[in-house]
C-alpha positions in Angstrom: 18.0 -36.4 2.0 16.7 -32.9 3.2 16.0 -32.6 6.9 12.8 -31.0 8.2 13.5 -27.6 9.7 12.8 -27.0 13.3 9.5 -25.3 14.1 9.2 -21.5 13.9 7.2 -19.6 16.5 4.8 -17.0 15.0 3.3 -14.3 17.2 -0.2 -13.3 16.2 -2.4 -14.7 13.4 -4.1 -11.5 12.4 -7.7 -11.9 13.3 -10.6 -14.0 12.0 -10.5 -12.7 8.4 -8.0 -14.4 6.1 -8.1 -11.8 3.4 -4.8 -10.1 4.2 -3.0 -12.8 6.2 -3.6 -16.2 4.7 -1.0 -16.0 1.9 1.6 -14.8 4.4 1.0 -17.7 6.8 0.8 -20.2 3.9 4.2 -19.0 2.6 5.9 -19.3 6.0 4.3 -22.8 6.5 5.6 -23.9 3.2 9.2 -23.4 4.5 8.9 -24.1 8.2 6.6 -25.9 10.6 4.7 -23.1 12.3 3.7 -22.9 16.0 1.2 -20.0 16.6 1.2 -18.1 19.9 -2.1 -16.2 20.1 -5.2 -16.1 22.2 -7.0 -18.2 19.5 -6.1 -20.1 16.4 -8.8 -19.0 13.8 -10.1 -21.7 11.6 -8.3 -20.4 8.5 -4.9 -20.8 10.2 -5.3 -24.4 11.3 -4.2 -26.1 8.0 -0.8 -24.3 8.3 0.0 -24.9 12.0 1.6 -27.8 13.8 0.7 -26.4 17.2 -0.9 -23.6 19.0 0.1 -21.9 22.3 -2.9 -20.1 23.8 -1.6 -16.8 25.2 -2.8 -13.2 25.8 -0.2 -11.3 23.7 -1.1 -8.1 25.5 0.5 -9.6 28.6 4.2 -9.7 27.7 5.4 -11.4 30.9 2.8 -14.1 30.8 3.5 -14.7 27.1 7.3 -14.9 27.8 6.7 -17.4 30.6 4.4 -19.6 28.6 6.6 -19.6 25.5 9.8 -20.4 27.6 7.9 -23.4 29.1 7.0 -24.6 25.6 10.5 -24.0 24.3 12.0 -26.1 27.1 10.3 -29.2 25.5 10.3 -28.1 21.9 13.3 -27.1 19.8 12.4 -23.8 18.1 14.4 -22.4 15.1 13.2 -18.8 15.5 10.5 -16.3 16.5 8.8 -13.9 14.1 5.7 -11.8 13.5 4.1 -10.0 10.6 2.0 -7.8 12.9 2.9 -4.4 14.1 1.4 -5.1 17.5 3.9 -7.8 18.4 7.4 -6.7 17.1 8.7 -5.8 20.6 7.5 -9.0 22.2 9.0 -11.0 19.3 12.4 -9.4 19.8 12.2 -10.0 23.6 11.4 -13.7 23.1 14.2 -14.2 20.6 16.6 -12.6 23.0 15.5 -14.7 25.9 15.5 -17.9 23.9 18.9 -17.1 22.3 17.5 -17.1 18.8 18.2 -14.6 15.9 16.4 -11.3 16.0 16.6 -7.6 16.6 17.0 -6.2 20.0 13.9 -5.2 22.0 15.3 -1.7 22.3 15.5 -1.3 18.5 12.0 -2.6 18.0 10.7 -0.2 20.7 12.4 2.6 18.7 10.5 1.5 15.6 7.2 1.2 17.4 7.5 4.7 19.0 7.4 7.3 16.2 8.7 10.0 18.6 11.7 7.8 19.5 12.3 7.1 15.8 12.4 10.8 15.0 14.7 11.5 17.9 17.2 8.8 16.8 17.1 9.8 13.2 17.8 13.4 14.1 20.6 12.4 16.4 22.3 10.5 13.6 21.7 13.1 10.9 19.3 10.9 8.9 16.9 13.1 6.8 13.4 12.9 8.2 10.7 15.3 9.3 10.8 17.8 12.2 8.3 16.9 14.8 7.0 17.3 18.4 5.3 14.9 20.8 2.2 17.0 21.8 0.6 16.5 25.2 -2.4 18.5 24.2 -4.1 20.3 21.3 -2.7 23.7 22.4 0.8 22.4 22.1 0.1 20.9 18.7 -1.4 24.2 17.4 1.5 26.3 18.9 4.1 24.0 17.2 2.3 24.1 13.9 2.0 27.9 14.0 5.7 28.3 14.8 7.0 25.8 12.2 4.5 26.4 9.4 1.4 24.9 7.9 0.5 22.3 6.7 1.5 19.7 9.3 0.8 16.0 9.7 -0.8 14.8 12.9 -0.6 11.1 13.8 -0.8 8.6 16.6 2.5 7.9 18.2 2.4 4.1 17.9 -0.2 3.3 15.2 0.5 1.8 11.8 -1.0 1.6 8.3 -1.7 5.4 8.2 -4.4 4.9 10.9 -5.4 8.3 12.3 -2.9 10.2 10.2 -4.3 13.6 9.1 -3.0 16.6 7.2 -3.9 19.9 8.9 -3.8 23.3 7.2 -5.2 25.6 10.0 -5.2 25.7 13.8 -8.8 24.4 13.9 -7.8 21.5 11.6 -4.9 20.7 13.9 -7.3 20.5 16.9 -9.6 18.2 15.0 -6.7 16.0 13.8 -5.3 15.9 17.3 -8.6 14.6 18.7 -8.9 12.0 16.0 -5.3 10.8 16.5 -5.8 10.6 20.3 -9.0 8.5 19.7 -7.0 6.2 17.4 -4.4 5.9 20.1 -6.9 4.9 22.8 -8.8 2.5 20.5 -5.9 1.1 18.5 -2.6 -0.4 19.5 -2.3 1.3 22.9 -2.0 -2.1 24.6 1.2 -2.7 22.5 2.9 0.7 22.3 3.3 4.1 23.8 0.4 6.5 23.8 0.6 10.0 22.4 0.2 12.2 19.4 2.9 13.4 17.1 2.8 16.6 15.0 5.2 16.6 12.1 6.5 18.8 9.3 4.6 18.1 6.1 6.7 16.3 3.6 5.6 16.9 0.0 6.2 14.3 -2.8 5.5 10.8 -3.9 5.6 8.2 -1.0 7.2 4.8 -1.3 7.8 1.9 1.0 11.1 0.0 0.9 11.1 -3.6 1.9 14.5 -4.2 3.6 16.4 -7.3 4.7 18.7 -6.5 7.6 21.4 -9.1 7.6 23.8 -7.6 10.2 25.1 -4.2 11.4 25.3 -1.8 8.5 24.2 -4.6 6.2 20.8 -3.6 4.9 19.6 -4.9 1.5 16.7 -3.4 -0.5 14.3 -6.2 -1.4 11.6 -4.2 -3.3 10.3 -0.7 -3.7 6.6 0.0 -3.6 5.0 3.1 -5.1 2.0 4.2 -3.1 -1.3 5.6 -4.2 -2.6 7.8 -1.3 -6.2 8.8 -1.0 -7.4 12.4 -1.0 -6.4 14.8 1.8 -6.7 15.3 4.6 -6.2 11.6 5.4 -3.2 9.5 4.3 -5.1 6.3 3.7 -3.4 4.0 1.2 -5.6 3.4 -1.9 -3.1 1.2 -3.7 0.4 0.1 -4.4 2.6 -0.9 -7.3 5.8 -2.9 -7.5 8.0 -2.7 -10.6 11.0 -5.0 -11.2 12.5 -2.2 -13.3 12.0 0.6 -10.8 15.2 2.7 -10.9 15.1 3.2 -7.1 16.1 -0.4 -6.7 19.6 0.5 -7.7 19.6 4.1 -6.4 22.7 4.7 -4.3 21.2 7.7 -2.4 18.1 5.6 -1.3 20.4 2.7 -0.3 22.5 5.0 1.9 19.4 6.5 3.5 17.9 3.1 4.3 21.2 1.8 5.8 21.6 5.0 7.8 18.0 4.8 9.1 18.3 1.2 10.1 21.6 1.8 11.9 20.1 4.9 13.7 17.4 2.8 15.4 19.8 0.0 16.1 18.2 -2.9 14.1 20.8 -5.5 13.2 18.6 -8.4 12.1 15.1 -8.6 10.6 12.8 -7.8 7.8 11.6 -4.1 7.8 9.1 -2.0 5.9 10.5 1.5 5.7 8.3 4.4 4.4 10.0 7.2 2.5 8.9 10.5 1.0 10.6 11.6 -2.2 10.7 15.3 -1.6 12.3 18.0 -3.7 15.1 18.1 -1.2 15.8 14.4 -1.5 14.3 11.3 0.2 13.1 11.6 3.8 12.3 8.8 6.2 8.6 8.8 7.2 8.6 5.8 9.5 10.4 2.5 10.1 8.2 -0.6 10.7 9.8 -3.5 12.4 8.1 -6.2 10.3 7.3 -6.9 6.6 4.9 -4.6 4.8 1.2 -5.4 5.0 -1.6 -4.7 2.4 -0.6 -7.8 0.5 2.7 -6.3 -0.6 4.2 -9.8 -0.4 1.9 -10.9 -3.2 3.0 -7.9 -5.4 6.6 -8.6 -4.7 6.2 -12.3 -5.6 4.3 -11.4 -8.8 6.8 -8.7 -9.9 10.1 -10.1 -8.7 9.6 -13.7 -7.8 10.7 -13.0 -4.2 8.9 -14.5 -1.3 8.8 -11.8 1.4 7.3 -14.0 4.1 9.9 -16.7 3.6 12.7 -14.0 3.5 11.5 -12.8 6.9 11.2 -16.3 8.2 14.7 -17.2 7.0 16.2 -14.1 8.7 14.4 -15.0 11.9 16.0 -18.5 11.9 19.5 -17.4 10.9 19.1 -18.8 7.4 20.5 -16.9 4.5 17.5 -15.7 2.5 17.3 -15.7 -1.3 17.2 -12.1 -2.4 17.9 -12.4 -6.2 14.8 -11.7 -8.3 13.7 -14.3 -10.8 10.9 -12.3 -12.4 10.9 -8.9 -14.2 7.5 -7.5 -14.5 5.0 -5.3 -12.5 2.1 -5.9 -10.2 -0.3 -3.6 -8.5 -3.2 -3.6 -5.9 -6.1 -1.2 -5.5 -8.4 -0.9 -2.5 -12.0 0.2 -3.0 -13.3 2.7 -0.4 -17.0 3.8 -0.2 -17.9 6.9 -2.2 -20.5 7.8 0.4 -21.4 6.9 4.0 -24.3 4.4 4.5 -25.3 0.8 4.3 -23.7 -1.4 1.6 -26.5 -2.7 -0.6 -24.7 -4.4 -3.5 -21.2 -5.0 -4.6 -20.2 -7.4 -7.4 -18.0 -7.8 -10.4 -19.1 -9.1 -13.8 -18.0 -12.6 -14.4 -16.4 -11.7 -17.7 -13.7 -9.9 -15.8 -12.9 -12.5 -13.1 -11.3 -14.9 -15.5 -8.7 -12.5 -17.0 -5.2 -14.1 -16.8 -3.7 -10.9 -15.6 -6.1 -10.6 -12.6 -4.4 -12.4 -9.7 -7.3 -11.9 -7.3 -10.5 -9.9 -6.7 -11.7 -10.1 -3.1 -14.9 -8.5 -1.7 -14.3 -7.8 2.0 -17.7 -6.3 3.0 -21.1 -8.0 3.1 -24.4 -6.4 2.1 -25.9 -4.6 5.1 -22.5 -3.4 6.5 -22.3 0.2 7.5 -19.4 1.9 5.8 -17.9 5.4 6.0 -16.7 7.5 3.1 -13.5 9.6 3.3 -12.3 11.5 5.3 -14.0 9.4 8.0 -13.1 6.2 6.3 -10.6 3.8 8.0 -8.9 0.6 7.0 -12.0 -1.3 8.1 -14.2 0.6 5.6 -12.4 -1.0 2.6 -15.0 -2.8 0.4 -12.8 -4.8 -1.8 -9.3 -5.2 -3.3 -7.9 -6.6 -6.5 -4.4 -7.4 -7.7 -3.2 -7.3 -11.4 0.0 -8.1 -13.1 1.5 -6.5 -16.2 4.5 -5.6 -18.2 5.0 -2.2 -16.5 3.2 0.2 -14.1 1.2 1.8 -16.9 -0.3 -1.4 -18.0 -1.1 -2.3 -14.4 -2.8 1.0 -13.8 -5.0 0.5 -16.9 -6.0 -2.9 -15.7 -6.8 -1.7 -12.2 -9.0 1.0 -13.7 -10.7 -1.6 -15.9 -11.7 -3.6 -12.8 -12.9 -0.5 -10.9 -15.0 0.7 -13.8 -16.8 -2.6 -14.1 -17.7 -3.0 -10.4 -21.3 -2.8 -9.5 -21.6 -0.8 -6.3 -24.7 0.5 -4.4 -24.6 2.2 -1.0 -27.8 3.5 0.6 -27.2 6.7 2.5 -28.4 6.8 6.1 -32.0 7.8 6.7 -32.3 11.0 8.8 -35.5 11.3 10.8 -36.7 14.4 12.5 -38.3 14.2 16.0 -41.7 15.8 16.3 -42.8 17.5 19.5 -46.2 16.7 20.8 
């Protein structure tokens, strides 16, 4: 008779909207009883929890004290998070509780893009040349010396937030100001502040879901091909996972991933590693100390039959994860961004499309009346909808994504500009 596993502590639910997080939590809860540590337990999380520890996750010391008190009376199997904000605290708690996990130092190296670049360079891992710029003048001077274009990004953000391509000194200054605003308004409570200026890496971008099972023991779970929005931003407009992607068995990519993981010192965990496929070979863009977001776990399940959330949970509890694919097809997601700035009036999909057997989901994430911004001002929060399709190969998925996009009914009213009249 199978025994019920011990509870797993999850740091952070992911806000009040379940659009991007519910499936992750449901997958974890299907394998382990889940205890949530967060300020609140949103309504959508409650069916998947056995307990909730109310804590302010921005206060690491108070969180550690509260969790250790809880653990003294409850036998936990592991600690994990799927949120960028909490990877360092997760590692710290695992260490203090004597549970499996990466070291806090290695997670700090992942959160801090400047530290990541420094360690990669120290270990000879191909990446991008960069500088941590204290001010716009430093950013402009470095770009002028090293060559345009450059990429300007917040030091500790995620999901391409605040990342801008700059082709001229004036664009560097504008990108620096935007990245600094993202730093102040974004994850500054959880990571170091600052702005990074980097060499522009040209080529297709991928993300590599990676299971780290021990020192120098990194396994590629899946490869995601990204669709990036128009310059100057690096917003992600879509992703595709293909079970037959040749990069899954590419020895050069495997060596790069292992070398990058070893360079930052991660010996246990589930990582999302972003890579640029340049003409000079693959280059590391960044290393995220948690599974990929943007519903990549759904694509990986649809294409490969692998449960990314459960793989991460298994690693966090010291359980050997299942990494052998049981499906061999493709799956893709597309995000709808506004085509102009204004108030959303109408967004709908014809009912004839929503019952297609190849459409895994179509979710509208903005309500009529919401103010939305078009690129390049658009952010993650301006996404209007997303849809996931399955297919035999990437080409079929791309055609099906387009079929949905072409059928959507979208109306945005531009803002009304008024002119003040003097009396």
